[in-house]
N, C-alpha and C positions, 0 to 999 in steps of 0.2 A: 219265742217267748211263749208260744202254747205248750211246750213241754214243761215249763217252768209252773204255768199255772194249775196244769194237769196233775204235776206232781204235788204241790201245794194241795188241790183239791183232794187228791187220794190219800194224804196224811192225814189231813183234817178228818175225812170219812172214816179212817182207820181208827183214829183217837176218839171219835164217837162212838164208834160201834162196840167200845168195852164199855159204855155206861150201862148200869142197869138200872131200870126205873124209867119213870116217866120225867122228860126234862121239864123243869118248872123255871119259869123267869120271875124273879123278884127284884121290884122296883126299889132303890132307895134313894131318896133325893133325885138327882140327874143322871143315876148310874143304874146299871142294871145286871144283876149276878143271876147265874144260871146255876140250877142244883138239880140232884137226880132224886126224884121223890120216889121211894118205894117203901112197901109195905113191908115192917119187920115180922117174923113169925111165919109159921106155916099152916097150911089147911087144916092139918090136922091139929093145931094150937085152937082154932076158931071153934071147930067141932067139939074139941073137949069144953070150951067156956059154955057152949049152948046146952051141953049135956047138965052142967051143974047149976 
């Protein structure tokens, strides 16, 4: 049984490792939904906005 649980854990870890951004939990009623919150744009865009 340990082999099975180790395999499941590794598969879940691998799936989560591809998420870009900060994991954010949103509660809606009695359910929770996970989202990956990440900033759109690049540091160059932010620098360009500050110059104008």
